[in-house]
C-alpha positions in Angstrom: 12.6 16.2 7.1 15.8 15.9 5.1 16.6 13.6 2.2 19.8 12.3 0.8 20.2 10.6 -2.6 23.5 9.2 -3.7 24.7 7.1 -6.6 26.3 3.8 -6.1 29.9 2.9 -5.2 31.6 -0.4 -6.0 32.1 -3.2 -3.5 33.3 -6.8 -3.8 31.9 -9.8 -2.0 34.9 -11.8 -1.0 35.0 -15.2 0.7 31.3 -15.8 0.5 29.9 -19.3 1.0 26.3 -20.4 1.1 24.5 -23.6 1.6 26.3 -26.8 0.3 28.6 -25.0 -2.1 31.9 -23.9 -0.6 34.0 -21.3 -2.6 37.6 -20.6 -2.1 38.3 -16.9 -1.7 39.6 -16.2 -5.2 36.8 -18.3 -6.7 34.2 -16.3 -4.6 35.7 -13.0 -5.9 35.3 -14.2 -9.4 31.9 -15.8 -9.1 30.3 -12.7 -7.5 32.2 -10.1 -9.4 29.9 -7.8 -11.5 31.2 -6.4 -14.8 28.8 -3.5 -14.5 30.4 -2.0 -11.4 32.0 1.3 -12.1 35.4 1.8 -10.4 34.8 5.6 -10.5 31.3 5.6 -9.1 32.2 7.6 -6.0 33.0 10.6 -8.2 29.6 10.4 -9.7 27.6 10.8 -6.4 24.9 13.3 -6.4 22.5 14.7 -3.8 18.7 14.6 -4.0 17.5 17.8 -2.3 14.7 18.0 0.2 12.8 20.9 1.8 15.1 23.4 3.4 18.1 22.2 1.4 17.2 23.3 -2.1 19.6 25.3 -4.1 17.1 28.0 -5.2 14.2 30.0 -3.7 12.0 28.4 -6.4 12.8 24.9 -5.1 12.2 25.9 -1.6 8.7 27.2 -2.5 7.5 24.0 -4.0 4.6 22.6 -1.9 2.6 19.4 -2.1 -0.9 18.6 -0.7 -2.9 15.4 -0.7 -6.6 15.0 -1.2 -8.8 11.9 -0.8 -11.9 12.7 -3.0 -13.9 9.8 -1.6 -13.1 10.4 2.0 -10.2 9.5 4.3 -8.7 6.1 3.7 -9.5 3.0 5.7 -7.3 -0.1 6.1 -7.8 -2.7 3.5 -10.1 -0.6 1.3 -8.8 1.0 -2.0 -8.9 4.8 -1.7 -8.6 7.3 -4.5 -5.7 9.7 -4.1 -5.1 13.1 -5.7 -1.9 15.0 -5.2 -1.3 18.7 -6.1 2.1 20.4 -6.5 2.4 24.2 -6.5 5.2 26.7 -6.7 5.8 29.4 -4.1 3.2 31.6 -5.6 0.5 29.0 -5.4 0.5 28.2 -9.1 0.5 24.6 -10.3 3.6 23.2 -11.6 2.8 21.5 -14.9 6.1 20.1 -16.3 8.2 17.3 -14.8 11.2 15.4 -15.8 11.1 11.5 -15.8 13.2 9.9 -13.2 13.4 6.1 -13.3 10.6 5.8 -15.7 8.1 7.9 -13.7 7.4 11.6 -13.0 6.6 10.9 -9.4 7.4 8.2 -6.9 5.3 8.0 -3.8 6.5 6.0 -0.7 4.2 5.3 2.2 5.6 4.0 5.6 3.5 3.4 8.6 4.5 4.7 12.1 6.1 1.5 13.4 8.0 1.0 10.2 6.5 -2.4 9.4 4.6 -1.5 6.2 6.1 -0.1 3.0 4.4 1.0 -0.1 5.9 2.4 -3.4 3.3 3.6 -5.9 3.2 6.0 -8.8 0.4 8.5 -9.2 0.1 9.6 -12.8 -0.1 13.2 -14.0 -3.6 14.4 -15.0 -2.7 18.1 -15.7 -2.3 21.4 -14.0 0.1 20.2 -11.4 -2.1 17.3 -10.3 -1.4 13.6 -10.0 -3.9 10.8 -9.4 -3.9 7.3 -8.1 -7.2 5.4 -8.7 -6.7 3.0 -5.8 -4.3 3.1 -2.9 -4.7 0.4 -0.3 -3.1 0.6 3.2 -2.8 -2.7 4.9 -3.5 -1.5 8.4 -4.9 1.6 10.2 -2.8 4.2 12.0 -0.5 7.0 10.8 1.4 6.7 7.6 4.0 9.1 6.3 3.9 9.7 2.6 7.1 10.8 0.8 6.8 12.1 -2.8 9.9 12.2 -5.0 9.6 14.5 -8.1 11.6 16.7 -10.3 9.9 19.8 -11.7 11.4 20.8 -15.0 14.5 23.0 -14.5 14.9 22.0 -10.8 16.7 19.5 -8.7 15.0 16.3 -7.7 12.9 17.1 -4.6 11.1 15.3 -1.8 7.9 16.4 0.0 6.0 14.6 2.7 2.8 14.6 4.5 1.2 12.3 7.2 -2.2 10.7 6.7 -4.4 9.0 9.4 -5.8 5.7 8.1 -8.9 4.4 9.8 -8.9 0.9 11.2 -6.8 -1.2 13.6 -3.3 -0.1 13.9 -0.5 -2.4 14.8 0.9 -2.2 18.3 3.7 0.3 18.9 7.1 -1.2 19.2 10.6 0.2 19.2 12.8 -0.4 16.2 15.6 -2.9 16.8 18.6 -3.8 14.5 18.3 -6.9 12.5 20.1 -9.9 14.2 22.0 -10.5 11.0 22.1 -8.9 7.6 21.1 -12.0 5.7 17.6 -13.0 4.6 16.1 -15.8 2.6 13.7 -14.3 0.0 11.9 -16.5 -2.6 14.7 -19.1 -2.8 17.5 -16.5 -2.7 19.8 -15.8 0.2 20.3 -12.0 0.2 23.2 -10.5 2.1 23.6 -6.8 3.0 27.1 -5.5 3.6 28.6 -2.0 4.3 32.3 -2.9 3.6 33.1 -2.5 7.3 33.0 1.3 7.2 29.5 2.3 8.3 29.5 5.7 10.0 27.1 8.6 10.0 28.0 11.5 7.7 30.4 9.4 5.7 29.7 8.1 2.2 29.5 4.3 2.5 29.4 1.3 0.2 26.1 -0.6 0.6 26.1 -3.9 -1.3 23.3 -6.4 -1.7 24.6 -9.9 -2.8 22.2 -12.5 -4.2 22.9 -16.3 -4.1 20.7 -19.4 -4.5 19.6 -20.3 -1.0 20.3 -24.0 -1.6 23.4 -24.2 -3.8 25.0 -20.9 -2.9 25.6 -20.2 -6.5 25.4 -16.5 -7.6 22.1 -15.3 -8.9 22.5 -13.5 -12.2 19.0 -13.3 -13.5 17.6 -10.3 -11.6 15.5 -8.1 -13.8 15.3 -4.3 -14.2 12.6 -2.7 -12.1 11.8 0.9 -13.0 15.0 1.1 -15.1 17.4 -0.2 -12.5 18.5 -3.5 -10.9 17.5 -2.3 -7.5 16.0 0.6 -5.4 16.6 1.3 -1.7 14.7 3.5 0.7 15.7 4.1 4.2 14.3 6.2 7.1 15.5 6.8 10.6 13.4 5.7 13.6 11.5 9.0 13.7 11.1 9.3 9.9 12.8 12.7 10.0 15.5 11.5 7.6 14.6 9.9 4.2 17.1 8.3 1.9 16.3 7.0 -1.6 19.2 5.5 -3.6 19.7 3.7 -6.9 22.8 1.7 -8.2 25.0 2.8 -10.9 25.3 -0.7 -12.0 21.7 -0.2 -13.0 22.0 -2.6 -16.0 23.2 -5.5 -13.9 21.3 -8.8 -13.5 23.2 -9.7 -10.4 24.7 -11.1 -8.3 25.3 -7.7 -6.7 23.5 -4.4 -6.5 25.9 -1.8 -5.1 25.0 1.6 -3.8 26.7 4.6 -2.2 24.8 6.0 0.8 25.4 8.7 3.4 23.4 8.3 6.6 23.2 11.9 8.0 23.2 11.2 11.7 23.8 8.2 14.0 20.9 6.1 15.1 18.6 3.3 14.0 17.4 3.1 10.4 15.0 0.8 8.6 15.7 0.1 5.0 13.9 -1.7 2.2 15.5 -2.9 -1.0 13.3 -3.6 -4.0 14.4 -6.1 -6.6 12.7 -8.1 -9.4 13.1 -11.7 -10.5 10.9 -13.8 -12.7 8.4 -10.9 -13.0 7.9 -10.8 -9.2 8.8 -7.7 -7.2 10.7 -8.6 -4.1 11.0 -6.5 -0.9 14.1 -7.0 1.3 13.9 -5.2 4.7 16.7 -4.8 7.2 17.1 -2.6 10.3 20.6 -1.2 11.1 22.3 0.9 13.7 24.5 3.6 12.3 27.3 4.7 14.7 
C-alpha cells in the first residue's frame, strides 16, 4: 500500500451557471474567485510517506496493530478499539505531532467502497490509542488506514484489514460517476480537474459550491479539523491511498482547491469532507484516471 499527500494548487471556476441564475463568464470568474487561493501553491507541495517509502530506517520500522478488547466488531454495534504503535525494535512510540488538530486520523473503507468512516482514536499512553465506540454500518471486510506523525518523523500511514460480522453488501465493480456534480444538503457541488487528469502528474482538483436553487456561490463553509475541506481517495483494490488538504485552508468557499497526484491509471473512489451549519457533509465521486 502506498500513500500520497500533496498540498493544494489553485484553480478557477470559469463560466459556471447553476439553477435559475445565469452568470456571464467574467461575472462567474469574479463570483467564484477565492481570495485565499495561493498562486504559488504548487511550489509548496509535499509528500506524505507510507510503508516502503519512508526516508529513514526508523520510519520503515514503525508498525501498527489493532485490538478489539470486547471481541471482534459486528455491524451496527459499537465496538471498543485499541490501536498500538511500535518502532522497529518493538518499543512503543509515545510522542506524536498534531496534524489537523489530531495526533491520529483513522479512515475505514469497506471492500466495495460504499462505506467511509473518519474517526480519531485518542492517545492513552505508551504508544496506545483508544476509541470507545466504533460502529461499522455493515458486515464484511473493512480496510483501516491510520495517518500519524511520530515526533521527529514524516507523516506516515499504516493499514490493516478487519472482518466485521453481519450481512455484507453485495459485491459490485466500481464504475465512474456519470457526472461530477452532486446535490448535497441544498448545495450543488462540482468537482473539476482542470482538464489535465493523468496518472503520475500533479493535478488541480477543485470542489466548487453553489446554492442548488439560485446558483449563487456558497461562502459560509466552516472549518473542519482546521481546514475548509479534506479529501481521501483509494484505487479500486485499495492498494493506493491518498489523503489531501487544501492550502486555502481558511476559506469559507465557494471553492476548496487541492493538488493531487494519482500514482497509477485506473478507477478511484474519493470522498470530500466539508462542514456547513455545524453539519459534516460527505461528497463521494468515482473517477477514472488515464
